[in-house]
Each structure stands twice: as C-alpha cells, then as structure tokens.
C-alpha positions in Angstrom: -25.3 -11.6 45.2 -27.1 -14.9 45.6 -27.0 -17.2 42.5 -30.2 -17.2 40.6 -32.4 -20.3 40.4 -31.9 -22.7 37.6 -35.5 -22.4 36.7 -38.1 -19.7 37.2 -40.1 -17.1 35.5 -38.9 -16.9 31.9 -39.4 -13.1 32.0 -37.0 -12.8 35.0 -33.6 -11.7 33.7 -31.9 -13.6 36.5 -33.6 -16.9 35.8 -31.7 -19.7 34.2 -28.4 -21.4 34.7 -26.1 -19.1 36.7 -23.1 -19.8 34.5 -24.9 -19.0 31.2 -23.8 -15.9 29.4 -26.6 -13.4 28.7 -26.7 -10.4 26.5 -26.2 -7.1 28.3 -29.7 -5.5 28.7 -31.1 -2.7 30.8 -33.4 -5.2 32.5 -30.4 -7.4 33.5 -28.6 -4.4 34.9 -31.7 -3.3 36.9 -32.3 -6.9 38.2 -28.7 -7.3 39.4 -28.8 -3.9 41.1 -32.2 -4.7 42.7 -30.8 -8.0 44.0 -28.3 -5.9 45.9 -31.0 -3.6 47.2 -30.0 -0.7 45.0 -32.5 1.1 42.9 -32.2 2.9 39.6 -34.6 4.5 37.3 -34.7 5.2 33.6 -33.8 8.6 32.1 -35.9 10.0 29.2 -33.4 8.4 26.9 -33.8 5.0 28.4 -30.5 4.9 30.3 -30.4 3.8 33.9 -29.4 6.3 36.7 -29.3 6.1 40.5 -28.1 8.1 43.4 -25.2 6.5 45.4 -23.6 8.5 48.3 -24.9 11.8 46.8 -23.4 11.0 43.4 -25.4 10.4 40.2 -24.3 7.2 38.6 -25.4 6.3 35.1 -25.4 2.7 33.8 -25.1 3.1 30.0 -25.1 0.5 27.2 -23.1 1.9 24.4 -21.6 0.5 21.2 -23.3 -0.7 18.0 -25.3 -3.4 19.8 -25.3 -1.9 23.3 -22.6 -4.4 24.2 -20.4 -2.0 26.2 -21.3 -1.3 29.8 -20.3 2.2 30.9 -20.7 3.1 34.5 -20.3 6.9 34.8 -20.2 8.8 38.1 -20.9 12.5 38.3 -19.1 13.6 41.4 -21.2 15.9 43.6 -19.1 19.1 44.2 -18.5 21.6 41.4 -15.6 24.0 41.1 -15.0 27.4 39.6 -13.4 27.5 36.2 -10.2 28.8 37.7 -9.7 25.4 39.4 -9.6 23.4 36.1 -5.8 23.2 36.0 -5.8 21.7 39.5 -8.6 19.3 38.6 -6.6 18.1 35.6 -3.6 17.5 37.8 -5.8 15.6 40.3 -7.3 13.5 37.5 -3.9 12.7 36.0 -2.6 11.6 39.4 -5.7 9.6 40.0 -5.5 7.9 36.6 -1.8 7.2 37.1 -2.2 5.5 40.5 -5.5 3.6 40.0 -7.1 1.4 37.4 -10.7 2.5 38.1 -12.5 4.7 37.5 -11.0 6.7 34.8 -11.3 10.3 36.0 -11.8 13.3 33.8 -12.9 17.0 34.0 -15.9 18.4 32.3 -17.0 22.1 32.3 -20.7 22.6 32.3 -22.5 25.2 30.1 -22.8 27.4 33.2 -19.0 27.5 33.6 -18.8 25.2 36.6 -16.2 22.4 36.4 -16.9 18.9 37.6 -15.0 15.6 37.9 -16.5 12.5 36.4 -15.4 8.9 36.7 -16.1 6.0 34.4 -15.6 2.3 34.1 -16.1 0.7 30.7 -16.3 -3.0 30.0 -16.8 -4.8 26.6 -19.5 -7.5 27.1 -19.9 -8.4 23.4 -19.9 -12.2 24.2 -22.3 -11.8 27.1 -22.1 -11.8 30.9 -23.3 -13.9 33.8 -25.3 -12.2 36.5 -22.5 -12.8 39.0 -19.9 -11.2 36.6 -22.3 -8.2 36.1 -22.7 -7.9 39.8 -19.0 -7.6 40.2 -18.6 -5.1 37.4 -21.5 -2.9 38.8 -20.0 -3.1 42.3 -16.6 -2.0 41.0 -18.1 0.9 39.1 -20.2 2.1 42.0 -17.6 1.6 44.8 -14.7 3.1 42.8 -16.9 6.0 41.6 -17.8 6.8 45.2 -14.1 6.5 46.3 -13.3 9.1 43.6 -16.0 11.3 44.9 -14.6 11.2 48.5 -11.2 12.3 47.2 -12.7 15.1 45.0 -14.7 16.5 48.0 -11.4 17.0 49.8 -10.0 19.2 47.1 -9.8 23.0 47.7 -12.6 25.0 46.1 -15.2 22.2 46.2 -18.8 23.6 46.2 -21.5 21.1 47.1 -24.2 21.0 44.4 
C-alpha cells in the first residue's frame, strides 16, 4: 500500500502523517482495503464484509470501544454433521501448526458443519494505515489458505 499524503482531504481516513496512530474505524478499514483494490460492503448491522476467493470475510470491530479488529473467514464448503469429529481434528492440527488464523468448527441451524478462521488484534492505542494494511492482508491471506486446506478434506460440499 502506498503511504498516504501528509495533507489532503480532512474527511479522507488515509490523509495525514503516515506514522500517526488513528482509531480503528470502519471507514479506515474500508479505505485501506480500497487502496489495495479490494471492495467490501456493510451488513445490516454495520459490519464490513467481502468475498475473497469464494469465502465470505467479515471485518468486525469488537470490544467496548470497537478497538479490537476481528477478521473472520467463513470457509466455502460445508460438511455433514457426521464429519464434525474429523473437522475438530483438522482444526486442532491447524491451530497447533500455525499462528493464524485460529480455526474452529460451527454447526449451522440446518445441521451443516462449517470451518471458520479468525485473526483478532487489539488496537486500543490506534493503528497506522500501513499497520492496518498488514493486519488485513494477514487476515485475508491466511483465511484463504485455511479455505484451500478445508476444500481438500473428505466430505466437502461446495455451498
């Protein structure tokens, strides 16, 4: 990502000194992703979501002041409920061997199992656009790596 200008439109979340810490906002996340040519849109709840390599990835601000960045990947294939023990074993192995993303299993209301990945970072003190770019890239790229591995598992059914 190119460094933002030192001056510019005061409403531009990327304007200002590139080393200055800024509070984590949805506008900042959107601007950093847009600078990389990636598009996201708001959910009805105001969260940001985008499609990356056929995986839905949410960019959530959680915590009392929205200071925690959570990048959550919903991996595309689903599995029958009988595959849950195998998915647990896969996630345990993944989490043992890799730092990011944390992988976990979720069973939907319709009885289909799915693997999710997430990267969470505390940005209470703020973040520069360059730091945020690196965090977003990490969340997206490792989430997509997880998806590639999950698609290879037996019993995967594309959504």
